[in-house]
Backbone as CSV, one residue per row, in Angstrom:
resi,resn,N_x,N_y,N_z,CA_x,CA_y,CA_z,C_x,C_y,C_z
1,MET,26.911,90.054,65.175,26.971,90.127,66.347,25.679,89.783,67.446
2,ARG,26.486,89.369,68.620,25.603,88.454,69.338,25.170,89.300,70.652
3,THR,23.757,88.953,70.958,23.394,89.983,72.092,22.821,88.784,73.207
4,PHE,22.943,89.138,74.754,22.894,88.397,75.854,21.931,88.826,76.353
5,HIS,21.112,88.112,76.560,19.840,88.180,77.268,19.960,88.113,78.910
6,PRO,19.737,89.207,79.299,19.786,89.436,80.781,19.616,88.119,81.599
7,ALA,18.385,87.227,81.516,18.351,85.960,81.855,19.871,85.236,81.852
8,ALA,20.479,84.976,80.457,21.494,84.366,80.172,22.496,85.161,81.205
9,MET,22.727,86.057,81.249,24.051,86.711,81.972,23.862,86.508,83.543
10,LEU,22.778,86.683,83.989,22.185,86.280,85.445,22.687,84.866,85.628
11,ALA,22.523,84.198,84.880,22.841,82.483,84.909,24.286,82.382,85.004
12,LEU,25.101,83.068,83.767,26.333,82.850,83.741,27.605,83.573,84.953
13,VAL,26.727,84.570,85.685,27.384,85.038,86.669,27.103,84.570,87.995
14,ALA,25.941,83.568,88.066,25.581,82.811,89.349,26.229,81.713,89.261
15,ALA,26.770,80.989,87.936,27.525,79.734,87.648,28.822,80.074,88.211
16,VAL,29.479,81.268,87.679,30.417,81.695,88.466,30.758,81.592,89.647
17,ALA,29.942,82.294,90.493,29.859,82.943,91.668,29.712,81.843,92.557
18,LEU,28.916,80.407,91.978,28.544,79.190,92.507,30.047,78.265,92.445
19,GLY,30.876,78.177,91.625,31.815,77.805,91.252,33.060,78.545,91.900
20,ALA,33.221,79.452,92.211,33.943,80.466,93.321,33.826,79.692,94.810
21,CYS,32.473,79.754,95.050,32.255,79.494,96.217,32.510,77.749,96.679
22,ALA,32.128,77.275,95.908,32.771,75.708,95.529,34.172,75.095,96.004
23,LYS,35.155,76.104,95.505,36.002,75.782,95.506,36.274,75.331,96.949
24,LYS,37.261,74.386,97.349,37.773,73.431,98.498,38.823,73.928,98.647
25,GLU,39.143,74.373,100.096,40.308,74.948,100.697,41.469,73.894,100.804
26,PRO,42.501,73.813,100.915,43.003,72.086,101.430,42.778,71.962,103.055
27,PRO,42.535,70.722,103.732,42.093,70.272,105.107,43.429,70.907,105.906
28,PRO,42.776,71.179,107.011,43.928,72.066,108.179,44.599,70.815,108.414
29,PRO,45.822,71.035,108.856,46.867,69.791,109.290,46.055,69.011,110.282
30,PRO,46.383,67.486,110.601,45.816,67.011,111.797,46.291,67.487,113.003
31,PRO,45.259,67.437,114.098,46.327,67.752,115.411,47.534,67.194,115.657
32,THR,48.305,67.777,116.164,49.514,67.465,117.210,48.966,65.945,118.113
33,PRO,49.388,64.978,118.089,48.595,64.317,119.031,49.045,64.813,120.547
34,VAL,48.924,64.380,121.421,49.045,65.190,122.766,49.460,63.763,123.746
35,PRO,50.567,63.543,124.168,50.851,62.290,124.792,49.764,62.295,126.228
36,ALA,49.113,61.090,126.540,48.337,60.485,127.090,49.387,60.949,128.757
37,PRO,48.859,61.396,129.586,49.907,61.247,130.753,49.991,59.802,131.334
38,THR,51.502,59.551,131.323,51.537,58.522,132.055,51.393,57.989,133.213
39,ALA,50.589,56.989,133.701,50.211,56.960,134.733,51.242,56.381,135.711
40,VAL,51.699,57.229,136.882,52.814,56.518,137.777,52.619,55.380,138.424
41,PRO,53.147,54.047,138.437,52.397,53.178,139.107,52.361,53.684,140.513
42,THR,51.707,52.737,141.333,51.581,52.863,142.891,52.430,51.862,143.214
43,PRO,53.478,52.108,144.261,54.973,50.590,144.416,54.087,49.755,145.168
44,VAL,54.060,48.803,144.972,53.139,47.753,145.942,54.144,47.784,147.235
45,PRO,53.836,47.658,148.550,54.167,47.719,149.542,55.039,46.250,150.158
46,PHE,56.036,46.486,150.666,56.779,45.457,151.018,56.049,43.835,151.904
47,LYS,55.750,42.902,151.405,55.452,41.926,152.453,56.016,40.566,151.977
48,VAL,56.381,39.502,152.922,56.766,38.222,152.836,55.111,37.603,152.198
49,THR,55.579,36.886,151.079,54.373,35.899,150.569,54.420,34.471,151.146
50,SER,55.999,34.135,150.865,55.436,32.414,151.834,57.200,32.280,152.318
51,VAL,57.300,31.524,152.822,58.588,30.569,153.472,58.835,29.383,153.178
52,ASP,59.248,28.668,152.511,59.685,27.421,152.308,60.721,26.887,152.669
53,LEU,61.014,25.537,153.433,62.045,24.803,153.568,62.692,23.557,152.664
54,GLY,63.923,23.143,152.983,64.314,22.246,152.119,65.587,22.015,152.015
55,LYS,66.151,20.564,151.625,67.684,20.259,151.648,68.516,20.795,150.979
56,SER,67.720,21.938,149.687,68.486,22.277,148.649,68.287,23.641,147.928
57,ILE,69.127,24.330,147.411,68.240,25.813,146.643,69.032,25.602,145.459
58,GLY,68.205,26.277,144.352,68.803,26.550,142.852,69.632,27.873,142.856
59,GLU,69.842,28.185,141.525,70.482,29.496,141.688,69.827,30.662,141.812
60,ASP,68.422,30.084,141.612,67.563,31.787,141.641,66.908,31.738,143.658
61,LYS,67.725,30.964,144.515,67.820,30.864,145.819,66.269,30.089,146.047
62,LYS,65.355,29.753,145.342,64.686,28.973,145.331,65.088,27.357,145.746
63,ILE,63.908,26.581,146.964,63.989,25.465,147.257,63.783,24.410,146.128
64,LYS,64.881,23.721,146.291,64.543,22.841,144.879,63.236,21.588,145.252
65,GLU,63.027,21.487,146.322,62.261,20.343,146.770,61.366,20.649,148.584
66,THR,60.652,20.895,148.320,60.033,21.165,149.663,60.451,19.996,151.015
67,ALA,60.609,20.181,152.245,60.810,19.143,153.115,60.247,20.281,154.248
68,ALA,59.897,18.882,155.083,59.428,18.878,156.578,60.094,18.229,157.868
69,ALA,60.552,17.356,156.837,61.569,16.526,157.771,62.941,16.589,157.099
70,PHE,63.840,16.246,158.306,65.222,16.335,157.715,66.356,15.654,158.675
71,ALA,67.511,15.079,157.762,68.015,13.978,158.812,68.842,15.157,159.600
72,PRO,69.833,14.499,160.361,70.674,14.896,161.525,71.827,15.800,160.657
73,LYS,72.259,15.248,159.683,73.402,15.904,159.076,73.015,16.731,157.936
74,ASP,71.710,17.044,157.608,71.476,17.792,156.454,71.447,19.461,156.926
75,THR,72.107,20.001,155.648,71.988,21.745,155.689,70.388,22.266,155.823
76,ILE,69.768,22.932,156.267,68.244,22.901,156.249,68.414,24.781,155.649
77,TYR,67.760,24.893,154.584,67.479,25.667,153.825,66.103,26.584,153.714
78,ALA,65.757,27.649,154.286,64.940,28.623,153.830,64.979,30.000,152.722
79,ALA,63.744,29.415,152.183,63.597,30.409,151.255,62.536,31.486,151.178
80,ILE,62.832,32.279,151.526,61.575,33.607,151.989,61.541,34.446,150.794
81,SER,60.252,34.347,150.125,59.834,35.016,149.003,59.146,36.369,149.445
82,SER,59.174,37.472,148.515,58.527,38.461,149.113,58.322,39.452,147.804
83,GLU,57.470,40.584,147.733,56.777,41.425,146.573,57.170,42.389,147.160
84,GLY,57.062,43.463,146.366,56.910,45.011,146.719,58.461,45.557,146.936
85,ALA,58.081,46.799,146.795,60.071,47.477,147.291,59.522,48.266,148.298
86,ALA,61.148,48.253,148.617,61.264,48.844,149.614,62.790,49.629,150.294
87,ALA,62.979,50.526,150.336,63.928,51.269,150.400,65.626,50.318,151.324
88,LYS,64.598,49.769,152.429,65.307,49.266,153.168,64.359,47.826,154.161
89,VAL,64.518,46.546,154.180,63.659,46.048,154.987,65.221,45.241,155.532
90,THR,64.676,44.734,157.027,65.744,44.114,157.416,65.158,42.516,157.960
91,LEU,65.561,41.495,157.048,64.937,40.189,157.331,65.502,39.492,158.572
92,LYS,65.032,38.749,159.352,65.140,37.757,160.430,65.313,36.571,160.392
93,ALA,65.777,35.564,160.297,65.795,34.259,160.400,66.324,33.252,161.804
94,HIS,64.937,33.561,162.876,65.243,32.905,164.264,64.755,31.003,164.187
95,TRP,65.696,30.758,164.340,65.949,29.025,164.573,65.642,28.678,165.744
96,THR,64.958,27.680,166.491,64.711,27.258,167.230,64.126,25.638,167.721
97,PHE,64.840,24.892,168.948,64.765,23.491,169.302,63.902,23.231,170.269
98,GLY,63.265,22.401,169.952,62.655,21.532,171.256,61.665,22.703,172.030
99,ALA,60.934,22.119,173.412,59.636,22.602,173.732,59.939,24.314,174.084
100,LYS,61.293,24.190,174.800,61.693,25.276,175.120,62.232,26.056,174.224
101,ASN,61.816,26.143,173.030,62.467,27.412,172.033,63.705,27.923,172.470
102,GLN,64.329,26.487,172.359,66.451,27.060,172.439,66.926,27.263,171.537
103,VAL,67.330,28.728,171.295,67.889,29.034,169.897,69.377,28.035,169.749
104,VAL,68.885,28.437,168.397,69.563,27.329,167.258,70.762,28.217,166.299
105,ASN,70.366,28.994,166.038,70.652,30.369,165.039,69.909,31.576,164.811
106,GLU,70.327,32.695,164.674,69.552,33.883,164.361,70.190,34.699,163.603
107,GLU,70.017,35.257,162.554,70.650,35.853,161.709,69.760,37.083,160.921
108,THR,70.312,38.354,160.351,69.421,39.267,160.262,70.374,39.230,158.467
109,ARG,69.502,40.072,157.739,69.533,40.403,156.197,69.293,41.705,155.961
110,ASP,70.207,42.572,155.637,69.117,43.852,155.225,69.026,43.743,153.390
111,ILE,67.723,43.920,153.069,67.460,43.991,151.650,66.987,45.071,151.017
112,ALA,66.968,45.799,150.128,66.391,46.834,149.325,65.460,46.354,147.903
113,PRO,64.302,45.747,148.318,63.587,44.962,147.263,63.315,45.961,146.150
114,THR,63.281,45.781,145.040,62.679,46.307,144.186,61.220,45.910,143.326
115,GLY,60.618,44.486,143.906,59.808,44.093,143.006,59.677,42.139,143.562
116,PRO,59.217,41.810,143.222,59.359,40.325,143.879,60.808,40.059,143.881
117,ALA,61.222,39.110,145.267,62.351,38.646,145.515,62.463,37.617,146.200
118,VAL,63.610,36.955,146.045,63.903,35.831,147.274,65.014,35.965,148.203
119,SER,64.883,35.695,149.424,66.322,35.680,150.377,66.760,34.125,151.189
120,GLU,67.909,34.065,151.165,67.885,32.785,151.510,68.917,32.776,152.728
121,PHE,68.040,31.812,153.444,68.789,31.556,154.957,69.189,30.249,155.130
122,HIS,70.243,29.844,155.837,70.385,28.502,155.927,70.571,27.906,157.265
123,ILE,70.760,26.512,157.965,71.610,26.505,159.446,72.412,24.615,158.713
124,ALA,73.706,24.449,159.177,74.425,23.332,159.120,74.896,23.177,160.398
125,LYS,75.209,21.493,161.029,76.047,21.308,161.903,76.556,20.379,161.601
126,PRO,77.733,20.660,161.205,78.373,19.350,160.699,78.678,17.948,161.448
127,SER,78.483,18.023,162.714,78.288,16.725,164.009,76.757,16.403,164.244
128,GLY,76.092,17.313,163.633,74.522,16.625,163.496,73.302,17.475,163.948
129,TRP,72.357,17.358,163.905,71.382,18.398,164.593,70.840,17.029,165.568
130,PRO,70.188,17.456,166.626,69.600,16.725,167.565,68.086,16.438,166.897
131,VAL,67.759,15.015,167.242,66.273,14.534,166.623,65.387,15.405,167.285
132,GLY,64.618,15.808,166.709,63.087,16.795,167.397,62.533,17.547,166.791
133,LYS,61.445,18.252,167.388,61.176,19.556,166.631,61.621,20.627,166.504
134,TYR,61.580,21.616,165.589,62.060,22.691,165.634,61.258,23.739,164.897
135,LYS,61.746,25.409,164.739,60.720,26.081,164.258,61.443,27.286,163.757
136,LEU,60.926,27.685,162.631,61.849,28.954,161.979,60.806,29.940,162.244
137,GLU,61.230,31.207,162.622,60.540,32.375,162.541,61.320,33.368,161.814
138,VAL,60.132,34.079,160.820,61.047,35.003,160.045,60.052,36.502,160.393
139,SER,60.831,37.409,160.418,60.120,38.749,160.913,61.111,39.833,159.830
140,ALA,60.174,40.627,159.564,60.730,41.974,158.192,60.773,42.730,159.117
141,ASP,61.836,43.829,159.637,61.463,45.240,160.351,61.119,44.931,161.827
142,GLY,61.381,43.991,162.184,60.934,43.619,163.796,59.819,42.742,164.109
143,ALA,58.874,43.134,162.659,57.326,42.224,162.874,57.197,40.189,162.529
144,SER,56.981,40.118,163.570,56.755,38.648,162.644,55.898,37.962,161.427
145,VAL,56.246,37.464,160.684,55.585,37.518,159.428,55.386,36.357,159.080
146,ALA,55.832,35.170,159.510,55.726,33.846,159.184,56.642,32.970,160.097
147,THR,56.397,31.726,160.340,56.448,30.592,161.056,56.619,29.323,160.344
148,LYS,57.516,28.844,160.269,57.500,27.528,160.104,58.524,26.281,160.685
149,ASP,57.142,25.392,160.928,57.710,23.878,162.327,58.405,22.725,160.943
150,PHE,59.413,22.191,161.625,59.992,21.049,160.988,60.576,20.598,161.725
151,GLU,61.367,19.300,161.329,61.625,17.622,162.457,62.931,17.181,162.007
152,VAL,63.598,17.117,162.894,64.810,16.148,162.255,64.656,14.564,162.962
153,LYS,65.245,13.899,162.399,64.583,12.551,162.620,65.712,11.549,162.066
154,LYS,66.107,10.694,162.664,66.916,9.516,162.147,66.948,9.334,160.934
């Protein structure tokens, strides 16, 4: 028969106890990721960024080649570039001739831009424009935002 020494028995109990304490539990599941709050972009307010004149436009309504001088029978195009968003903006093209600012044409157009946009206006006179100096004034919602001087030459 074997006898156990109390010291050996104590060591055996301690080893079993330590082994039980060292038992690893499965790690907790990773936390469910909380989606970051999505930032709502601040809408950019509407503004006219440029006005270009030329003799023709592309399908994107942009001037193919800018010009400041035109022939009497040219159609004169204005491309009004803007950025920003608005529920409604009234653009107005006010075309005048000479020192007395004789009105040649005036046209308004309501737009509802949601970002960068180009609006087109034009004037034409099959019998020909008088030679001289002209001006285009562009306004948005009644406020003047840009002017362009141009000339008709023979």
